[in-house]
C-alpha positions as CSV (number, residue, x, y, z in Angstrom):
1,M,-38.1,21.2,-60.6
2,K,-41.5,22.2,-59.7
3,K,-43.0,20.2,-62.5
4,L,-41.2,17.1,-61.4
5,I,-42.5,17.8,-57.8
6,F,-46.2,18.0,-58.8
7,K,-45.8,15.0,-61.3
8,N,-44.7,12.8,-58.2
9,P,-47.1,12.4,-55.2
10,L,-44.6,10.4,-53.3
11,L,-42.2,13.3,-53.4
12,L,-44.8,15.7,-52.6
13,V,-45.9,13.8,-49.7
14,L,-42.4,13.5,-48.5
15,G,-41.8,17.2,-48.8
16,L,-44.9,18.1,-47.0
17,I,-43.9,15.6,-43.8
18,F,-40.5,17.2,-44.0
19,A,-42.0,20.7,-43.4
20,V,-44.4,19.6,-40.9
21,L,-41.5,18.1,-38.7
22,L,-39.7,21.4,-38.7
23,A,-42.5,23.4,-37.9
24,L,-43.1,21.3,-34.6
25,P,-41.9,22.9,-31.6
26,S,-39.6,20.9,-29.7
27,G,-41.7,20.9,-26.5
28,V,-44.0,18.4,-28.2
29,F,-41.3,15.5,-28.2
30,A,-40.1,16.7,-24.8
31,E,-43.6,16.1,-23.3
32,E,-43.6,12.8,-24.9
33,S,-40.3,11.9,-23.9
34,A,-41.0,13.1,-20.2
35,A,-43.9,11.1,-20.1
36,A,-42.1,7.9,-21.0
37,S,-39.6,8.4,-17.9
38,P,-40.9,6.7,-14.8
39,I,-39.3,9.8,-12.6
40,I,-42.4,11.4,-10.7
41,K,-40.4,13.2,-7.9
42,Q,-37.0,15.0,-8.8
43,P,-34.2,15.5,-6.0
44,A,-34.4,19.0,-4.5
45,D,-31.9,21.4,-3.8
46,I,-30.9,21.4,-0.1
47,S,-29.1,23.1,2.8
48,V,-27.5,21.8,5.7
49,S,-24.8,22.4,8.3
50,I,-21.7,20.4,8.8
51,P,-21.6,17.5,10.1
52,N,-25.5,17.1,10.2
53,E,-27.2,14.7,7.5
54,A,-28.1,15.6,4.1
55,V,-31.1,13.8,2.4
56,F,-32.1,13.6,-1.3
57,E,-35.0,11.4,-2.6
58,V,-36.3,10.8,-5.9
59,G,-39.8,9.0,-6.6
60,V,-40.6,6.8,-9.5
61,D,-43.9,5.3,-11.1
62,H,-44.2,1.5,-10.1
63,P,-41.1,1.6,-8.2
64,E,-40.7,-2.4,-7.8
65,N,-39.8,-2.3,-11.5
66,Y,-36.5,-0.3,-11.0
67,T,-33.3,0.0,-9.3
68,Y,-31.4,3.1,-8.3
69,Q,-27.9,4.2,-8.0
70,W,-26.8,7.7,-6.8
71,Q,-24.0,9.6,-8.0
72,Y,-22.4,12.9,-7.3
73,F,-20.4,15.1,-9.8
74,Q,-16.4,15.2,-8.9
75,D,-15.2,18.6,-10.1
76,G,-11.5,17.7,-9.9
77,E,-12.4,14.7,-12.1
78,G,-14.8,15.9,-14.5
79,F,-17.4,13.2,-14.3
80,W,-20.1,11.6,-12.2
81,R,-19.0,9.2,-9.8
82,D,-21.0,6.5,-7.8
83,Y,-21.9,6.8,-4.1
84,M,-20.6,3.5,-2.5
85,G,-22.7,1.3,-0.2
86,E,-26.3,-0.2,0.0
87,G,-27.6,3.3,1.0
88,A,-26.5,4.6,-2.6
89,K,-28.9,2.0,-4.0
90,V,-32.2,3.0,-2.5
91,P,-35.0,6.0,-3.4
92,V,-33.7,8.0,-0.4
93,L,-30.0,9.2,-0.3
94,K,-28.9,9.9,3.4
95,F,-25.2,10.8,4.4
96,S,-23.4,13.2,6.9
97,A,-22.1,16.3,5.2
98,T,-18.4,15.4,5.9
99,N,-16.2,18.3,4.9
100,I,-16.1,21.8,3.3
101,T,-15.6,20.0,-0.5
102,M,-19.0,19.1,-0.5
103,N,-20.2,22.6,-0.8
104,T,-22.4,23.0,-3.8
105,Q,-21.8,19.5,-4.8
106,E,-24.3,18.2,-7.3
107,V,-26.3,14.8,-6.7
108,R,-28.3,12.7,-9.2
109,C,-30.1,9.2,-9.2
110,L,-29.8,6.9,-12.5
111,V,-33.0,4.9,-12.4
112,K,-32.6,1.6,-14.1
113,D,-35.4,-0.8,-15.6
114,K,-35.1,-4.2,-14.2
115,S,-36.5,-5.7,-17.1
116,D,-34.0,-4.0,-19.7
117,P,-30.8,-3.0,-18.5
118,E,-30.2,-0.7,-21.4
119,K,-32.8,1.6,-19.9
120,I,-31.5,4.0,-17.7
121,Y,-33.2,7.4,-16.8
122,E,-31.4,10.4,-15.2
123,S,-33.0,12.3,-12.4
124,D,-32.5,16.1,-12.3
125,K,-29.5,17.4,-10.5
126,A,-29.8,18.7,-6.9
127,T,-27.2,20.6,-5.2
128,L,-25.8,20.2,-1.5
129,T,-25.1,23.8,0.0
130,L,-23.3,24.0,3.4
131,D,-24.3,27.0,5.5
132,N,-21.8,26.8,8.2
133,V,-18.3,26.4,6.0
134,E,-17.1,29.6,7.6
135,E,-17.6,28.5,11.2
136,I,-17.0,25.0,11.5
137,K,-13.2,24.2,12.1
138,N,-13.3,20.2,13.2
139,Y,-15.8,17.5,13.5
140,V,-16.0,13.4,13.7
141,I,-18.0,11.5,11.3
142,A,-18.6,8.0,13.4
143,A,-20.7,5.3,11.8
144,G,-22.4,7.9,9.5
145,Q,-23.3,10.2,12.4
146,G,-21.8,13.6,12.8
147,I,-20.1,14.8,16.3
148,A,-19.4,18.6,16.5
149,P,-17.2,19.9,19.0
150,G,-18.7,19.5,22.7
151,Q,-21.2,16.6,21.5
152,T,-21.3,12.9,22.6
153,R,-23.2,10.0,20.8
154,N,-23.6,6.6,21.7
155,F,-22.6,3.6,19.8
156,G,-22.9,-0.1,20.4
157,G,-22.8,0.1,24.4
158,G,-20.3,2.7,24.5
159,A,-19.8,6.8,23.8
160,M,-17.7,8.8,21.6
161,S,-17.0,12.4,22.3
162,L,-15.2,15.2,20.9
163,S,-13.8,17.9,23.0
164,E,-15.2,21.6,22.8
165,D,-11.9,22.7,21.1
166,G,-11.9,19.7,19.1
167,T,-8.7,18.4,20.2
168,I,-9.6,15.4,22.0
169,I,-11.6,12.1,20.9
170,T,-12.7,9.9,23.3
171,L,-13.9,6.3,22.7
172,D,-15.2,4.8,25.8
173,N,-16.1,0.9,25.2
174,V,-17.3,1.7,21.5
175,D,-18.5,-0.8,19.2
176,L,-18.9,0.6,15.5
177,A,-19.9,-1.7,12.7
178,E,-20.1,-0.9,8.9
179,R,-24.1,-1.7,9.1
180,E,-24.3,1.8,10.6
181,V,-22.4,3.5,7.4
182,P,-25.3,3.5,4.9
183,V,-22.9,5.5,2.3
184,L,-19.6,6.2,1.7
185,V,-18.4,9.3,0.2
186,G,-15.2,9.7,-2.0
187,D,-12.2,8.6,-0.1
188,L,-13.2,9.8,3.2
189,Q,-15.5,6.4,4.0
190,G,-14.9,4.4,7.0
191,C,-16.0,4.0,10.5
192,L,-14.3,7.0,11.9
193,N,-13.5,10.3,10.1
194,Y,-12.0,13.2,11.8
195,T,-11.5,16.9,9.8
196,N,-9.7,19.6,11.0
197,L,-9.9,22.8,9.1
198,E,-7.8,25.3,11.0
199,E,-4.9,26.8,9.5
200,T,-2.5,26.1,12.4
201,P,-4.2,22.9,14.1
202,K,-3.4,21.6,17.7
203,P,-2.1,18.3,18.1
204,L,-4.9,15.7,18.5
205,T,-5.4,13.1,21.4
206,I,-7.5,10.0,21.0
207,K,-8.4,8.7,24.0
208,V,-9.3,4.7,24.3
209,I,-11.3,3.8,27.7
210,G,-11.5,0.2,27.8
211,K,-11.8,-1.8,24.6
212,N,-12.9,-0.1,21.7
213,T,-13.9,-1.8,18.3
214,L,-14.3,-0.1,14.6
215,T,-15.3,-2.4,12.2
216,T,-15.6,-1.7,8.3
217,N,-16.1,-4.9,5.8
218,Y,-16.4,-3.9,2.2
219,S,-16.6,-6.5,-0.7
220,D,-14.3,-5.5,-3.6
221,D,-17.0,-4.9,-5.8
222,V,-18.2,-1.8,-3.5
223,G,-14.9,-0.3,-3.1
224,N,-12.2,0.6,-0.5
225,G,-12.8,1.3,3.1
226,V,-11.0,3.1,6.0
227,N,-11.6,2.3,9.9
228,M,-10.1,5.6,11.0
229,M,-9.2,8.7,8.8
230,L,-7.8,11.6,10.2
231,Y,-7.7,14.7,7.8
232,F,-6.0,18.1,8.5
233,A,-6.9,20.8,5.5
234,S,-3.8,22.6,6.7
235,D,0.1,21.5,5.7
236,N,1.0,22.2,9.4
237,M,0.3,18.6,10.4
238,P,0.5,18.1,14.3
239,D,1.1,15.2,16.1
240,V,-1.3,12.5,16.8
241,T,-1.5,10.5,19.8
242,V,-3.5,7.4,20.4
243,T,-3.5,6.7,24.5
244,G,-5.0,4.4,26.9
245,D,-6.4,1.0,26.8
246,T,-7.2,-1.1,23.6
247,L,-8.2,0.0,20.0
248,I,-9.2,-2.6,17.8
249,L,-9.6,-1.9,14.0
250,K,-11.1,-4.7,11.7
251,G,-11.6,-5.1,8.0
252,G,-11.3,-2.1,5.2
253,E,-8.5,-1.1,3.0
254,I,-6.9,1.0,5.5
255,G,-6.8,0.6,9.2
256,F,-5.4,3.8,10.1
257,N,-4.7,6.6,7.8
258,V,-3.5,10.4,8.9
259,G,-3.8,12.7,5.6
260,G,-3.1,16.4,4.7
261,R,-4.5,18.8,2.2
262,T,-1.6,17.9,-0.3
263,G,-2.7,14.5,-0.4
264,G,0.4,13.1,1.7
265,T,0.5,11.2,5.1
266,N,3.0,13.7,6.6
267,C,1.7,13.5,10.3
268,N,3.3,11.8,13.3
269,L,1.4,9.0,14.9
270,I,2.4,8.4,18.7
271,M,0.8,4.8,19.7
272,D,0.7,5.0,23.3
273,A,-2.2,2.1,23.6
274,N,-2.4,-1.2,22.7
275,M,-3.8,-1.7,19.1
276,E,-5.1,-4.5,16.8
277,L,-5.8,-4.5,13.0
278,G,-7.8,-7.2,12.1
279,T,-7.5,-9.1,8.8
280,A,-9.1,-7.2,5.9
281,S,-11.2,-8.5,3.1
282,D,-9.9,-6.3,0.5
283,E,-7.2,-7.4,-2.0
284,W,-5.2,-4.2,-1.2
285,S,-5.3,-3.7,2.5
286,T,-2.8,-1.5,4.6
287,G,-2.6,-1.5,8.3
288,I,-1.1,2.1,9.0
289,R,0.1,5.2,7.1
290,C,1.5,8.3,8.4
291,H,4.7,10.0,8.7
292,D,7.0,9.2,11.8
293,F,5.6,6.4,13.8
294,T,6.3,5.7,17.6
295,L,5.5,2.8,19.5
296,K,5.6,3.7,23.2
297,T,7.0,1.7,26.1
298,G,5.3,-1.7,26.8
299,K,2.6,-1.2,24.2
300,T,1.8,-4.1,21.6
301,L,0.9,-3.4,17.8
302,N,-0.3,-6.4,16.1
303,I,-1.4,-6.0,12.5
304,N,-3.0,-8.6,10.2
305,R,-3.4,-7.6,6.5
306,T,-3.0,-8.7,2.8
307,N,-0.6,-5.8,1.2
308,S,1.0,-4.0,3.8
309,A,1.1,-3.5,7.4
310,L,2.9,-0.1,8.2
311,N,3.7,2.3,5.6
312,V,5.6,5.4,7.0
313,G,7.2,8.4,5.2
314,G,9.4,9.1,8.0
315,S,11.2,6.9,10.6
316,V,9.9,4.3,13.2
317,S,11.0,4.3,16.8
318,L,10.1,1.3,19.1
319,E,10.6,2.0,22.8
320,P,11.7,-0.6,25.3
321,G,9.2,-3.4,26.0
322,S,7.2,-2.4,22.8
323,S,6.1,-5.3,20.4
324,L,5.3,-4.8,16.9
325,I,3.7,-8.1,15.1
326,A,3.0,-7.9,11.3
327,Q,1.5,-10.7,9.5
328,L,0.6,-10.7,6.0
329,T,-1.4,-12.9,3.6
330,P,-1.0,-11.7,0.3
331,K,-4.0,-12.4,-2.0
332,D,-4.6,-11.4,-6.0
333,E,-6.8,-12.2,-8.7
334,G,-4.1,-12.8,-11.1
335,S,-5.0,-9.3,-12.9
336,G,-1.7,-7.6,-12.4
337,F,1.5,-7.8,-10.5
338,A,1.0,-7.5,-6.8
339,S,4.0,-5.6,-4.8
340,V,4.0,-6.8,-1.6
341,T,6.0,-4.9,1.6
342,A,5.0,-5.8,4.9
343,V,6.8,-2.8,6.9
344,R,8.0,0.2,4.3
345,I,10.2,2.8,6.0
346,Q,11.0,5.9,4.2
347,G,13.5,7.2,6.9
348,G,15.2,4.9,9.5
349,L,14.3,2.1,12.0
350,F,15.2,2.7,15.6
351,M,14.9,-0.4,18.2
352,N,15.8,0.0,21.7
353,Q,14.9,-3.3,24.0
354,A,12.2,-4.1,21.7
355,A,10.7,-6.7,19.3
356,M,9.6,-7.0,15.9
357,E,8.3,-10.0,14.2
358,I,7.4,-9.9,10.7
359,T,5.4,-13.1,9.0
360,V,4.5,-13.4,5.1
361,N,2.3,-16.8,4.0
362,V,1.7,-16.7,0.3
363,G,-1.2,-19.3,-0.3
364,K,-1.8,-21.0,-3.7
365,D,-4.2,-18.2,-4.5
366,S,-1.6,-15.6,-4.9
367,T,-0.7,-15.9,-8.5
368,R,1.5,-12.9,-9.2
369,L,3.5,-11.2,-6.7
370,A,6.6,-9.4,-7.4
371,P,8.5,-7.8,-5.4
372,L,7.7,-9.4,-2.1
373,T,9.6,-7.9,0.9
374,A,9.2,-8.2,4.8
375,L,11.2,-5.1,5.6
376,E,12.0,-2.1,3.4
377,I,14.2,0.7,4.9
378,A,15.1,3.7,2.5
379,G,17.1,5.3,5.5
380,N,17.1,9.0,3.9
381,C,19.8,10.3,6.1
382,E,23.1,11.8,5.9
383,E,26.3,10.0,5.4
384,S,27.8,8.0,8.4
385,Q,24.5,8.1,10.1
386,E,22.4,5.1,11.3
387,H,19.2,4.4,9.3
388,L,18.8,1.2,11.1
389,Y,19.9,1.0,14.9
390,A,18.7,-1.9,17.0
391,A,20.3,-2.6,20.8
392,G,19.4,-5.1,23.0
393,S,16.2,-6.1,20.6
394,S,14.8,-8.6,18.5
395,L,14.0,-9.0,15.0
396,K,12.5,-12.1,13.2
397,I,11.3,-12.5,9.6
398,N,9.5,-15.6,8.2
399,L,8.4,-15.9,4.6
400,T,7.0,-18.9,3.4
401,S,4.9,-20.3,0.3
402,K,2.6,-23.1,0.1
403,G,4.9,-24.6,-2.9
404,D,4.4,-25.3,-6.3
405,N,1.3,-23.9,-7.9
406,P,0.5,-24.7,-11.4
407,D,-1.7,-21.2,-11.6
408,R,1.3,-19.0,-10.3
409,T,3.1,-16.9,-12.8
410,A,5.5,-14.9,-11.0
411,L,6.8,-15.0,-7.3
412,G,9.9,-13.2,-7.3
413,S,12.4,-10.4,-6.2
414,I,12.1,-11.9,-2.3
415,S,13.6,-10.0,0.4
416,G,13.6,-10.5,3.8
417,I,15.2,-7.1,4.9
418,N,16.2,-4.5,2.3
419,S,17.9,-1.4,3.2
420,T,18.4,0.8,0.0
421,N,20.4,4.2,1.3
422,K,24.1,4.0,-0.1
423,K,25.2,6.0,2.7
424,G,25.1,5.3,6.5
425,I,25.4,2.0,8.2
426,D,22.9,-0.5,9.8
427,I,23.9,-1.5,13.5
428,F,22.7,-4.3,15.7
429,D,24.1,-4.2,19.0
430,N,23.3,-7.1,21.2
431,T,20.4,-7.8,19.0
432,A,19.2,-11.3,17.5
433,L,18.1,-11.5,14.1
434,D,16.4,-14.6,12.5
435,I,15.6,-14.4,8.9
436,Q,14.0,-17.8,7.3
437,I,12.8,-17.8,3.6
438,N,11.4,-21.0,2.6
439,M,9.8,-20.4,-1.1
440,P,10.6,-23.1,-3.3
441,D,8.5,-21.8,-5.8
442,G,10.0,-18.1,-5.7
443,L,12.8,-16.8,-7.7
444,D,15.6,-14.3,-6.7
445,A,15.5,-14.6,-2.9
446,L,17.8,-12.9,-0.4
447,A,17.7,-12.6,3.3
448,Y,19.6,-9.4,4.1
449,N,20.5,-6.5,1.8
450,T,22.0,-3.2,2.5
451,A,23.3,-0.7,-0.2
452,S,26.0,0.4,2.3
453,N,27.4,-0.8,5.6
454,L,26.5,-3.6,8.2
455,A,28.0,-4.0,11.4
456,L,27.2,-6.5,13.9
457,K,28.5,-6.0,17.6
458,N,28.6,-6.7,21.2
459,G,27.0,-10.3,21.3
460,S,24.6,-9.9,18.1
461,D,23.7,-12.9,16.5
462,M,22.5,-13.0,12.8
463,T,20.8,-16.2,11.5
464,A,19.5,-16.2,7.6
465,N,18.6,-19.5,6.0
466,V,17.4,-19.1,2.8
467,R,15.6,-21.8,0.4
468,A,14.1,-20.8,-3.0
469,D,14.5,-21.5,-7.0
470,G,16.8,-19.4,-9.0
471,S,19.4,-16.8,-7.6
472,V,19.6,-17.3,-3.8
473,M,21.4,-15.2,-1.4
474,G,22.1,-14.7,2.3
475,V,23.5,-11.4,3.6
476,I,24.8,-8.8,1.5
477,A,26.8,-5.5,2.1
478,Y,27.7,-3.4,-1.0
479,D,30.3,-1.7,1.2
480,T,31.6,-3.1,4.5
481,M,30.5,-6.0,6.6
482,T,31.8,-5.7,10.2
483,V,31.3,-8.7,12.7
484,D,33.0,-7.5,16.1
485,D,32.1,-9.8,18.9
486,A,29.3,-11.1,17.2
487,S,28.1,-14.0,14.9
488,I,26.6,-14.9,11.6
489,N,25.3,-17.9,10.6
490,T,23.8,-18.4,7.1
491,S,22.9,-21.1,4.9
492,I,21.4,-21.0,1.4
493,D,19.8,-23.6,-0.7
494,S,19.3,-22.9,-4.4
495,L,17.0,-25.6,-6.1
496,K,18.5,-24.5,-9.5
497,K,21.5,-25.7,-10.6
498,D,24.6,-23.6,-11.4
499,S,22.3,-20.5,-10.1
500,F,24.3,-17.5,-9.7
501,S,24.0,-17.7,-5.7
502,F,26.1,-16.7,-2.7
503,A,25.6,-16.9,1.5
504,L,28.0,-14.0,2.3
505,G,28.4,-10.8,0.1
506,A,30.4,-8.0,0.8
507,Q,33.0,-5.6,-0.8
508,H,35.0,-5.2,2.6
509,L,34.4,-7.9,5.3
510,K,35.9,-7.4,8.8
511,V,35.9,-10.0,11.3
512,N,36.9,-9.6,15.2
513,L,35.5,-12.8,17.0
514,T,36.5,-12.0,20.5
515,G,33.5,-13.6,22.4
516,P,33.8,-17.3,23.3
517,D,30.9,-18.3,21.1
518,N,31.6,-16.0,18.3
519,K,31.4,-17.7,14.6
520,V,31.0,-16.9,11.0
521,N,29.4,-20.0,9.3
522,A,28.4,-19.6,5.4
523,T,27.3,-22.7,3.6
524,T,25.8,-23.1,0.1
525,T,24.4,-25.9,-1.9
526,Q,24.8,-23.9,-5.3
527,G,27.3,-21.3,-6.1
528,L,29.5,-19.4,-3.5
529,A,30.1,-19.4,0.3
530,L,31.7,-15.8,0.1
531,G,30.6,-13.4,-2.8
532,Q,32.8,-10.1,-3.4
533,Y,31.3,-7.0,-4.6
534,L,33.5,-4.6,-6.3
535,R,33.3,-0.7,-6.6
536,D,35.1,1.2,-9.4
537,S,38.8,-0.3,-9.7
538,E,39.0,-1.9,-6.3
539,V,40.1,-5.1,-5.9
540,A,41.9,-6.3,-2.6
541,V,39.1,-7.2,0.0
542,G,38.1,-10.1,2.1
543,F,38.8,-10.8,5.7
544,D,41.0,-8.0,7.4
545,K,41.3,-10.3,10.6
546,T,40.4,-13.6,11.7
547,Y,40.5,-15.1,15.1
548,Q,40.8,-18.9,16.6
549,A,41.0,-21.9,14.8
550,N,37.4,-23.3,13.4
551,R,35.8,-20.1,14.0
552,I,35.2,-19.1,10.4
553,S,33.6,-21.8,7.7
554,L,33.0,-21.3,4.3
555,T,31.3,-24.1,2.4
556,G,30.2,-24.1,-1.5
557,K,30.7,-25.3,-4.6
558,A,33.3,-22.6,-5.0
559,V,34.1,-20.6,-2.1
560,F,35.0,-17.1,-3.2
561,R,34.2,-15.2,-6.3
562,T,36.5,-12.9,-8.1
563,P,36.6,-10.9,-11.5
564,A,37.2,-13.0,-14.2
565,D,40.6,-11.1,-15.0
566,T,41.7,-10.9,-11.4
567,V,43.5,-13.6,-9.6
568,L,43.4,-13.0,-5.8
569,S,46.0,-14.3,-3.6
570,T,46.0,-15.2,0.1
571,G,48.2,-11.7,0.3
572,S,45.2,-9.3,-1.3
573,L,42.7,-11.1,0.9
574,L,44.7,-10.0,3.9
575,V,44.3,-13.2,5.6
576,R,46.8,-13.8,8.5
577,A,46.8,-17.4,9.5
578,A,48.8,-20.5,9.6
579,D,50.8,-21.6,6.8
580,E,49.1,-24.7,6.1
581,V,45.7,-22.9,5.9
582,N,47.2,-20.2,3.6
583,K,48.4,-22.7,1.1
584,E,44.7,-24.1,0.9
585,L,43.3,-20.6,0.7
586,H,45.9,-19.8,-2.1
587,Q,44.6,-23.1,-4.1
588,V,41.1,-22.3,-3.8
589,F,41.2,-18.5,-4.5
590,E,43.8,-18.4,-7.1
591,T,41.2,-19.7,-9.7
592,P,38.6,-16.9,-10.7
593,Y,35.0,-18.1,-10.1
594,S,34.0,-17.5,-13.7
595,K,36.5,-20.4,-14.5
596,A,35.7,-22.6,-11.6
597,D,34.6,-25.9,-11.7
598,T,31.0,-25.5,-10.2
599,S,29.7,-29.2,-10.8
600,A,32.7,-30.2,-8.2
601,P,31.5,-31.3,-4.6
602,A,31.4,-28.5,-2.2
603,K,34.6,-27.4,-0.6
604,T,35.2,-26.5,3.2
605,V,37.6,-23.9,4.2
606,V,38.4,-23.0,7.9
607,I,40.3,-20.0,8.5
608,G,42.6,-20.0,11.7
609,V,44.3,-17.7,14.5
610,E,45.2,-14.2,14.8
611,T,45.4,-11.6,17.5
612,P,42.1,-9.3,17.9
613,S,42.0,-5.7,17.2
614,P,39.1,-3.3,18.2
615,T,36.5,-2.2,15.5
616,P,35.1,1.3,15.7
617,T,31.3,2.0,15.6
618,P,29.4,5.1,14.7
619,K,26.8,6.7,16.9
620,P,23.1,6.7,16.2
621,G,21.1,9.5,14.7
622,P,17.8,9.2,13.4
623,T,16.5,11.6,10.5
624,P,13.0,11.6,9.0
625,G,12.4,10.9,5.4
626,P,10.0,12.4,2.8
627,T,6.5,11.8,2.6
628,P,5.1,9.1,0.6
629,Q,2.1,9.8,-1.7
630,P,-1.2,7.5,-0.9
631,S,-2.9,6.2,-3.8
632,V,-6.8,7.1,-4.8
633,K,-8.8,4.6,-6.4
634,N,-11.3,6.4,-8.8
635,G,-14.7,5.4,-9.4
636,P,-15.9,4.6,-12.9
637,S,-17.6,7.3,-15.2
638,T,-21.0,6.2,-16.6
639,G,-22.3,5.8,-20.1
640,L,-26.1,6.8,-20.0
641,L,-29.0,6.2,-22.5
642,K,-30.5,9.9,-22.7
643,N,-33.8,10.6,-22.3
644,G,-36.1,14.0,-22.1
645,P,-35.8,17.0,-24.8
646,D,-32.5,16.6,-25.8
647,R,-33.2,12.9,-27.4
648,A,-36.5,14.0,-29.2
649,V,-34.7,16.8,-31.0
650,M,-32.0,14.6,-32.0
651,M,-34.8,11.9,-33.3
652,A,-36.9,14.5,-35.2
653,S,-33.7,16.0,-36.6
654,G,-32.4,12.5,-37.7
655,L,-35.8,11.8,-39.3
656,C,-35.8,15.3,-41.4
657,L,-32.6,14.4,-42.7
658,A,-33.6,10.9,-43.7
659,V,-36.8,12.3,-45.5
660,A,-34.5,15.1,-47.5
661,A,-31.9,12.6,-48.4
662,I,-34.7,10.3,-49.9
663,A,-36.6,13.0,-51.5
664,V,-33.1,14.4,-53.2
665,I,-32.3,10.8,-54.6
666,Y,-35.9,10.3,-56.0
667,G,-35.5,13.6,-57.5
668,I,-32.2,13.0,-59.2
669,K,-33.6,9.5,-60.4
670,R,-36.7,11.1,-62.0
671,K,-34.6,13.8,-63.7
672,K,-32.5,11.2,-65.1
673,D,-35.4,9.3,-66.3
């Protein structure tokens, strides 16, 4: 071997290079790499008090040649995450220390070469320490400025203050804009953030004097935003009351959000002021998220969003004279199915001489929407209790689309009102319901669906008109539908021939038309006027009582649906009317729907006279529901081109290995020769 090496000068030279590389200290490469980095000033560790301002700075040689992106290390996620906002793209990072989770938070800056996007240089890490973590209990961050208990700050010609005990936030003709928010941190970004760290926090009151406006405008590539975020570190969530004049929230992903330590929105929100939630630029915008929501007497809540107006983990109560107006204009970029629910209530809905109006307008830019629901009520309550009770109220729903859209891939599962609890009852007492769905490019549309019981009484009037493609349905009760001194007028129009559609559907239909204007009209251009839902082995369903001629009118290709193996006669339908009407009904219902001629012209059946009998109704009793879990959008992790000592050592080691490999191969070849 010795002879081979000395007889081959090339091998000798390679061996000497290999030895020199191994002998060189790593600091040589570290110094060369450090000299190549443009960073000449590293961020330094700092210590501040909540809610004061934290400042980090990075300096570079020839700063005009570089861009900046500040990041913080997210312990719970295990990677670096970008700060959001234009204030995170400058050499000096400034933000208010907003909460105790920032204590010992690590910060760094990525310096990027404008001429070569692949060149990204990391600054040193700096640590933020909060020196008053034990003392601070509650504070406000407004437009990036901290407000401690007892402090007042001026904004847009008005003033905002936090009381000494931290239980009252006062907004006096305040006008806050996004331009005053240089940096947004994590998921607490927004125009106004309130944090309470007490183990047993007291109820919070937000007083609004005059007209107060909070604006948060973020483009989709920057991230989500919050107009007003209330956070309680304890799970003992207090009530939050907004009282006074007018509060206007514009833009942002979430308008008003109440959150807790476990991430749930389990705080009750009482709105005793007029509120407007303006149009949001974000694709997934929500108006209000909380647990129980109450709109006080005479107050108006007007919400205009894209994805959700009101998302409530408990129940909603609308007091006399109050008005809730929700308008959604969904939009998406075709990247995935967008679930749109204007008002989602996990508990019950209780309206007393109040008004609710929900409008959803689907434009041509919305290509993938499913499901689409105006009002969803989970109604988590005990059996025989109401999960929807409206007395002397008005409920209007209007769902529309622009018509045929060649780019639309899905617009389906459309619902006006969807009450999903299989126990309890929906009661409308002297209440007007108007449900209009006109979506010619929508599939599987229905006006009103309850998984249990529906009762209309004391002059209530329900109108439901649905026009869509595919399976179209009007008013459905999976158990009993009772019409007592009330009216139903439903008309459905399916644009698909021979679709499975019907205007009315119930397991039991009880009709008591005592008022002079009471009527039941069900009309369909395709399918059935009256559809039957069967549970277990029950068969005998239908009209228990009917009153006065021409009060009940059923019009459809086939009037009534029965199971394929069952023939329903007038006796099983419990229809007590004149003989000539019974004969006509017998002929219609004797043939199962599966064998009916659906291509035949629509038939009309009018049901006649009977003596009225009273229909019992239950008493109201709201119960709250569970807490929904809010979603959180995580920022991306960053792949980096590493520079500095680590990279130098790796380069040297790689070169050594390459030299050694060449030497071995050359030596083996020489030996063979």
